[in-house]
N, CA, C and O of each residue as an XYZ file, in Angstrom:
520
protein
N       0.870     -1.101     -0.324
C      -0.289     -0.078      0.211
C       0.718      1.189     -0.148
O       1.867      0.940      0.214
N       0.616      2.062     -0.568
C       1.450      3.784     -0.702
C       1.188      4.358      0.326
O       0.236      4.206      1.091
N       2.134      5.111      0.365
C       1.900      6.335      1.383
C       0.396      7.445      1.217
O      -0.291      7.749      2.192
N       0.159      7.842      0.035
C      -1.164      8.195     -0.487
C      -2.353      7.604      0.162
O      -3.236      8.119      0.847
N      -2.082      5.989     -0.360
C      -3.535      5.211      0.354
C      -3.334      5.487      1.866
O      -4.207      6.176      2.395
N      -2.409      5.092      2.562
C      -2.427      4.998      4.209
C      -2.812      6.346      4.831
O      -3.463      6.413      5.874
N      -2.284      7.666      3.991
C      -2.667      8.862      3.945
C      -3.849      8.833      4.086
O      -4.276      8.970      5.232
N      -4.892      8.627      2.867
C      -6.442      8.604      2.773
C      -7.152      7.919      3.348
O      -8.310      8.243      3.612
N      -6.543      6.652      3.725
C      -7.253      5.711      4.979
C      -7.252      6.839      6.175
O      -8.214      7.417      6.682
N      -6.170      6.929      6.389
C      -5.933      7.737      8.277
C      -6.790      9.135      7.933
O      -7.612      9.303      8.834
N      -6.863     10.141      6.973
C      -7.671     10.887      7.193
C      -9.144     10.801      6.878
O      -9.913     11.626      7.371
N      -9.566      9.859      6.096
C     -10.516      9.149      6.385
C     -11.076      8.775      7.502
O     -12.291      8.951      7.421
N     -10.754      8.335      8.519
C     -10.721      7.739      9.649
C     -10.902      8.990     10.408
O     -11.820      9.195     11.203
N     -10.000      9.771     10.115
C     -10.264     11.045     11.265
C     -11.583     12.051     10.904
O     -12.303     12.664     11.692
N     -11.619     12.013      9.886
C     -13.005     12.565      9.437
C     -13.895     11.996      9.672
O     -14.870     12.717      9.459
N     -14.217     10.923     10.062
C     -15.509      9.816     10.389
C     -15.532     10.427     12.020
O     -16.440     10.974     12.646
N     -14.522     10.179     12.296
C     -14.457     10.777     13.664
C     -15.321     11.847     14.276
O     -16.060     11.841     15.260
N     -14.945     12.932     13.236
C     -15.588     14.015     13.496
C     -17.153     14.328     12.793
O     -17.767     15.339     13.132
N     -17.620     13.536     11.969
C     -18.697     13.635     11.109
C     -19.794     12.728     12.163
O     -19.411     11.781     12.851
N     -21.035     13.169     12.130
C     -22.073     12.713     12.871
C     -22.566     12.007     11.393
O     -22.195     12.344     10.269
N     -23.461     10.989     11.735
C     -24.366     10.249     10.865
C     -25.758     11.043     10.099
O     -26.604     10.575      9.337
N     -25.564     12.610     10.729
C     -26.917     13.110     10.786
C     -26.760     14.309     11.388
O     -25.667     14.600     11.874
N     -27.959     15.278     11.447
C     -27.719     16.278     11.960
C     -28.241     16.052     13.576
O     -29.239     15.455     13.980
N     -27.337     16.655     14.220
C     -27.581     16.495     15.848
C     -27.226     17.406     16.762
O     -26.099     17.894     16.676
N     -28.103     17.809     17.803
C     -27.756     18.850     18.427
C     -26.798     18.480     19.601
O     -26.762     17.435     20.251
N     -25.939     19.735     19.723
C     -24.789     19.504     21.170
C     -25.164     20.090     22.182
O     -24.521     21.117     22.398
N     -25.979     19.854     22.930
C     -26.523     20.270     23.980
C     -25.632     19.903     25.056
O     -26.295     19.859     26.092
N     -24.417     19.620     25.264
C     -23.396     20.015     26.168
C     -23.429     21.079     27.212
O     -23.628     21.063     28.427
N     -23.092     22.285     26.072
C     -23.164     23.639     26.893
C     -24.650     24.096     26.733
O     -24.770     25.319     26.811
N     -25.583     23.541     26.567
C     -26.633     24.144     26.824
C     -27.209     25.087     25.720
O     -27.908     26.069     25.970
N     -26.824     24.664     24.424
C     -27.091     25.721     23.615
C     -27.216     24.216     22.126
O     -26.695     23.101     22.143
N     -28.093     24.855     21.060
C     -28.108     23.749     20.212
C     -27.050     23.744     18.940
O     -27.617     24.041     17.888
N     -25.971     23.536     18.838
C     -25.151     23.554     17.923
C     -25.460     21.979     17.254
O     -25.752     20.911     17.792
N     -25.236     22.398     15.752
C     -25.705     21.357     15.721
C     -24.566     20.822     14.088
O     -23.824     21.700     13.649
N     -24.567     19.840     13.589
C     -23.616     19.566     12.554
C     -23.982     18.465     11.739
O     -24.193     17.361     12.243
N     -24.113     18.762     10.008
C     -24.668     17.612      9.188
C     -23.204     16.907      8.864
O     -22.016     17.199      9.000
N     -24.041     15.737      8.322
C     -23.420     14.366      8.252
C     -22.488     15.244      6.501
O     -22.983     16.127      5.802
N     -21.112     14.560      6.308
C     -20.903     14.630      4.596
C     -21.710     13.958      3.773
O     -21.878     12.740      3.836
N     -22.266     14.733      2.938
C     -22.858     13.949      1.714
C     -22.816     14.822      0.577
O     -22.698     16.039      0.717
N     -22.919     14.189     -0.690
C     -22.561     14.788     -2.206
C     -23.830     14.427     -2.619
O     -24.733     13.845     -2.018
N     -23.749     14.881     -3.777
C     -24.348     14.837     -4.821
C     -23.654     13.947     -6.471
O     -22.570     14.509     -6.628
N     -23.741     13.390     -7.093
C     -23.041     13.113     -8.392
C     -24.002     12.248     -9.327
O     -24.349     11.089     -9.102
N     -24.272     12.836    -10.142
C     -25.151     11.969    -11.714
C     -26.266     12.036    -10.899
O     -26.923     11.033    -11.178
N     -26.988     12.836     -9.820
C     -28.275     12.208     -9.337
C     -28.405     11.343     -8.319
O     -29.456     11.151     -7.709
N     -27.048     10.646     -8.044
C     -26.945      9.686     -6.498
C     -26.244     10.961     -5.328
O     -25.461     11.908     -5.411
N     -27.160     10.224     -4.151
C     -26.365     11.037     -3.046
C     -25.411     10.109     -2.323
O     -25.760      8.986     -1.960
N     -24.082     10.649     -2.102
C     -23.012      9.397     -1.568
C     -23.095     10.188     -0.149
O     -23.369     11.382     -0.028
N     -22.764      9.156      1.036
C     -22.148      9.155      2.572
C     -21.085      8.944      2.377
O     -20.712      8.230      1.446
N     -20.217      9.580      3.309
C     -18.768      8.946      3.924
C     -19.103      7.635      4.339
O     -20.209      7.159      4.595
N     -17.759      7.030      4.371
C     -17.324      5.738      5.449
C     -16.386      5.606      5.250
O     -15.667      5.730      4.258
N     -16.208      5.141      6.856
C     -15.177      5.103      7.248
C     -14.153      3.892      7.285
O     -14.759      2.927      6.818
N     -12.904      3.535      7.627
C     -12.262      2.408      7.743
C     -12.475      1.460      6.303
O     -12.750      0.266      6.423
N     -12.334      2.054      5.013
C     -11.949      1.507      4.043
C     -10.860      1.855      3.391
O     -10.452      2.996      3.179
N     -10.279      0.591      2.996
C      -8.975      0.449      1.843
C      -9.035      1.055      0.690
O      -9.175      0.003      0.068
N      -9.046      1.612      0.114
C      -9.456      2.092     -1.354
C      -8.154      2.879     -2.153
O      -7.403      3.569     -1.463
N      -7.979      2.788     -3.223
C      -7.206      3.656     -4.083
C      -8.009      4.747     -5.321
O      -8.885      4.372     -6.099
N      -7.472      6.063     -5.241
C      -8.355      7.139     -5.965
C      -7.546      6.597     -7.285
O      -6.431      6.077     -7.277
N      -8.311      6.826     -8.323
C      -7.829      6.763     -9.609
C      -8.260      7.829    -10.410
O      -7.892      8.967    -10.118
N      -9.224      7.566    -11.694
C      -9.234      8.731    -12.949
C     -10.520      9.911    -12.073
O     -11.453      9.638    -11.318
N     -10.094     11.029    -12.522
C     -10.813     12.342    -12.490
C     -12.034     11.894    -13.241
O     -11.980     11.402    -14.369
N     -13.531     12.159    -12.314
C     -14.695     12.080    -13.234
C     -15.681     12.617    -13.195
O     -16.755     12.077    -13.461
N     -15.511     14.015    -12.792
C     -16.673     14.966    -13.142
C     -16.369     16.091    -11.346
O     -15.363     16.249    -10.653
N     -17.561     16.528    -11.247
C     -17.808     17.524    -10.001
C     -18.795     16.523     -9.744
O     -19.482     15.695    -10.343
N     -18.450     17.182     -7.990
C     -19.440     16.317     -6.996
C     -20.020     17.835     -6.490
O     -19.339     18.857     -6.572
N     -21.291     17.795     -5.996
C     -22.047     18.688     -5.131
C     -22.185     18.543     -3.987
O     -22.846     17.574     -3.614
N     -21.467     19.684     -2.763
C     -22.192     19.056     -1.162
C     -23.352     20.212     -0.905
O     -23.096     21.375     -0.595
N     -24.403     19.776     -1.056
C     -25.206     20.982     -0.501
C     -25.067     21.482      0.842
O     -24.814     20.631      1.696
N     -25.179     22.679      1.213
C     -25.616     23.651      2.273
C     -26.084     22.611      3.362
O     -26.896     21.705      3.176
N     -25.286     22.970      4.771
C     -26.116     22.255      5.677
C     -27.029     22.945      6.074
O     -27.008     24.176      6.068
N     -28.018     22.198      6.501
C     -29.166     22.658      7.034
C     -29.809     22.551      8.419
O     -30.961     22.257      8.738
N     -28.539     22.931      9.284
C     -28.974     22.604     10.742
C     -29.308     23.711     11.639
O     -28.957     23.480     12.796
N     -29.787     24.663     11.490
C     -30.478     25.476     11.837
C     -31.518     25.418     12.402
O     -31.924     26.160     13.296
N     -32.234     24.172     11.731
C     -33.528     23.981     11.852
C     -34.403     25.182     11.809
O     -33.884     26.297     11.768
N     -36.284     24.969     11.819
C     -37.177     26.128     11.539
C     -36.922     26.804     10.602
O     -36.299     26.423      9.611
N     -37.388     27.943     10.798
C     -37.613     28.916      9.443
C     -36.338     29.666      8.938
O     -36.297     30.122      7.796
N     -35.283     29.786      9.829
C     -33.905     30.481      9.652
C     -33.560     30.235      8.271
O     -33.862     29.376      7.443
N     -32.966     31.073      8.286
C     -32.285     31.480      6.730
C     -30.912     31.220      6.845
O     -30.443     31.999      7.674
N     -29.927     30.356      6.312
C     -28.455     30.207      6.105
C     -28.170     30.827      4.949
O     -28.946     30.671      4.006
N     -26.937     31.692      4.793
C     -26.045     32.262      4.213
C     -25.330     31.078      3.547
O     -24.597     31.444      2.628
N     -25.352     29.760      3.768
C     -24.357     28.731      3.578
C     -24.572     28.560      1.952
O     -25.710     28.819      1.561
N     -23.891     28.273      1.252
C     -23.897     27.578     -0.081
C     -23.481     26.631     -0.468
O     -22.403     26.379      0.069
N     -23.915     25.621     -1.461
C     -23.260     24.615     -1.877
C     -21.777     24.637     -2.157
O     -21.205     25.693     -2.428
N     -21.102     23.383     -2.090
C     -19.798     23.626     -2.551
C     -19.916     22.854     -3.674
O     -21.055     22.470     -3.939
N     -18.850     22.469     -4.540
C     -18.305     21.346     -5.249
C     -17.137     21.097     -5.087
O     -16.299     21.992     -4.982
N     -16.838     19.783     -5.032
C     -15.311     19.024     -5.562
C     -15.162     18.449     -6.371
O     -16.133     18.353     -7.121
N     -14.222     17.896     -6.659
C     -13.641     17.278     -7.721
C     -14.398     15.189     -7.365
O     -14.406     14.684     -6.242
N     -14.758     14.666     -8.292
C     -15.402     13.455     -8.135
C     -14.264     12.347     -8.520
O     -13.890     12.515     -9.681
N     -13.778     11.537     -8.030
C     -12.655     10.259     -8.220
C     -13.195      9.004     -8.592
O     -14.033      8.522     -7.830
N     -12.904      8.425     -9.542
C     -13.284      6.811     -9.317
C     -12.608      5.991     -8.344
O     -11.671      6.544     -7.768
N     -12.832      4.955     -8.069
C     -12.324      4.591     -6.913
C     -11.623      2.849     -7.658
O     -12.521      2.089     -8.018
N     -10.747      2.534     -7.772
C     -10.066      1.464     -7.835
C     -11.065      0.286     -7.862
O     -11.379     -0.016     -6.710
N     -11.825     -0.678     -9.043
C     -12.406     -1.715     -8.434
C     -13.845     -1.647     -8.223
O     -14.594     -2.614     -8.361
N     -14.224     -0.425     -7.870
C     -15.867     -0.035     -7.731
C     -16.348      0.586     -9.085
O     -15.601      1.056     -9.942
N     -17.565      0.521     -9.136
C     -18.256      1.469    -10.015
C     -18.983      2.726     -9.968
O     -20.112      2.530     -9.519
N     -18.789      3.809    -10.228
C     -18.921      5.321     -9.479
C     -20.505      5.076     -9.189
O     -21.033      6.057     -8.665
N     -21.117      4.297     -9.351
C     -22.463      4.303     -9.138
C     -22.698      3.680     -7.621
O     -23.722      3.863     -6.963
N     -21.658      2.982     -7.236
C     -21.535      2.480     -5.950
C     -20.192      3.644     -5.337
O     -20.698      4.181     -4.350
N     -19.423      3.947     -5.441
C     -18.656      4.768     -4.654
C     -17.835      5.538     -5.052
O     -17.232      5.039     -6.002
N     -17.483      6.552     -4.799
C     -16.486      7.503     -4.987
C     -15.459      8.148     -4.439
O     -15.068      7.429     -3.520
N     -14.833      9.075     -4.498
C     -13.899      9.732     -3.534
C     -14.211     10.727     -4.281
O     -14.477     10.776     -5.482
N     -14.139     11.814     -3.184
C     -14.769     13.220     -3.322
C     -13.457     14.171     -2.557
O     -12.982     13.896     -1.455
N     -12.966     15.493     -3.552
C     -11.952     16.734     -2.583
C     -11.523     17.141     -3.700
O     -11.773     16.908     -4.882
N     -10.609     18.004     -2.938
C     -10.030     19.253     -3.982
C      -8.902     18.367     -4.723
O      -8.650     18.734     -5.871
N      -8.123     17.153     -4.188
C      -7.068     16.266     -4.971
C      -7.428     14.838     -4.721
O      -8.195     14.397     -3.865
N      -6.616     14.084     -5.779
C      -6.450     12.575     -5.233
C      -5.930     12.161     -3.571
O      -5.969     11.135     -2.891
N      -5.444     13.545     -3.370
C      -4.712     12.755     -1.796
C      -5.696     13.409     -0.666
O      -5.429     13.131      0.503
N      -6.545     14.054     -0.867
C      -7.224     14.548      0.470
C      -8.658     14.539     -0.022
O      -9.492     15.382      0.308
N      -8.945     13.209     -1.082
C     -10.452     12.840     -1.280
C     -11.051     11.654     -0.246
O     -10.488     10.613      0.089
N     -12.281     12.116      0.120
C     -12.968     11.091      0.797
C     -13.533     10.179      0.530
O     -14.261     10.491     -0.412
N     -13.712      8.846      0.864
C     -14.337      7.918      0.376
C     -15.634      8.413      0.435
O     -15.809      9.194      1.371
N     -16.629      8.193     -0.299
C     -18.207      8.092     -0.275
C     -19.164      6.801     -0.813
O     -18.891      6.164     -1.830
N     -20.108      6.584     -0.116
C     -20.673      5.399     -0.642
C     -22.650      5.942     -1.128
O     -23.480      6.514     -0.420
N     -22.742      5.538     -2.285
C     -24.373      5.772     -2.858
C     -25.139      4.478     -1.929
O     -24.983      3.297     -2.243
N     -25.766      4.805     -1.053
C     -26.323      3.838     -0.618
C     -27.316      4.446      0.504
O     -27.153      5.573      0.971
N     -28.320      3.612      0.868
C     -29.668      3.952      1.498
C     -29.819      3.181      2.758
O     -29.437      2.016      2.871
N     -30.528      4.038      3.935
C     -30.477      2.856      5.262
C     -29.420      2.975      5.634
O     -28.638      3.903      5.430
N     -29.208      1.496      6.568
C     -27.880      1.312      7.068
C     -27.184      0.329      6.489
O     -26.060      0.225      6.980
N     -27.377     -0.301      5.781
C     -26.831     -1.717      4.987
C     -25.596     -1.433      4.064
O     -25.680     -1.309      2.843
N     -24.852     -1.376      4.535
C     -23.825     -0.799      3.007
C     -23.575     -2.368      2.058
O     -23.425     -3.532      2.431
N     -23.632     -1.591      0.427
C     -23.511     -2.622     -0.291
C     -22.795     -3.678     -0.188
O     -22.241     -3.346      0.859
N     -22.280     -4.850     -0.461
C     -21.786     -6.495      0.174
C     -19.979     -5.614     -0.411
O     -19.036     -5.375      0.344
N     -20.034     -5.389     -1.601
C     -18.693     -4.701     -2.234
C     -17.933     -3.955     -1.373
O     -16.743     -4.240     -1.236
N     -18.489     -2.931     -0.696
C     -17.923     -1.584      0.606
C     -17.571     -2.724      1.673
O     -16.402     -2.940      1.994
N     -18.744     -3.502      2.250
C     -18.361     -4.339      3.429
C     -17.163     -5.210      3.171
O     -16.310     -5.120      4.054
N     -16.891     -6.009      2.209
C     -15.822     -6.735      2.105
C     -14.539     -5.633      2.287
O     -13.727     -5.899      3.174
N     -14.301     -4.232      1.366
C     -13.505     -3.670      1.922
C     -13.040     -3.445      3.218
O     -11.958     -3.851      3.641
N     -13.879     -2.783      3.863
C     -13.796     -2.589      5.277
C     -13.464     -3.992      6.236
O     -12.762     -4.052      7.246
N     -14.040     -4.822      5.716
C     -13.525     -6.431      6.439
C     -12.276     -6.710      6.328
O     -11.675     -7.190      7.289
N     -11.587     -6.436      5.009
C     -10.278     -6.171      4.698
C      -9.095     -5.951      5.414
O      -7.979     -6.469      5.451
N     -10.034     -4.446      6.324
C      -8.897     -3.598      6.696
C      -8.810     -4.030      8.501
O      -7.954     -3.514      9.219
């Protein structure tokens, strides 16, 4: 495994520690600070990040869009806008299943298109190998 592959895995694991699986309020300080999960859309599909996956970034595919985080709730308006990141292919997986998203291959985050709580079997196999 190359240095960039190990680094990508370590960065992804660190990102997952800081990311929640949905919007959740932090009431530890008495205030309702919320944060949103890392999600992007690419070619009409929504992808969410997944930790502890050993993967290799390959070709640049296009642009993925990260929608603004609507963590304020209610009728409050936010000034946050969508952001655009480069979508990269992941070796051995079709783009319909998984991508790597980031400003460069070295800082790309592994994301998977799935609904519910069950990962696609090919992704679970990658997690089980690590």
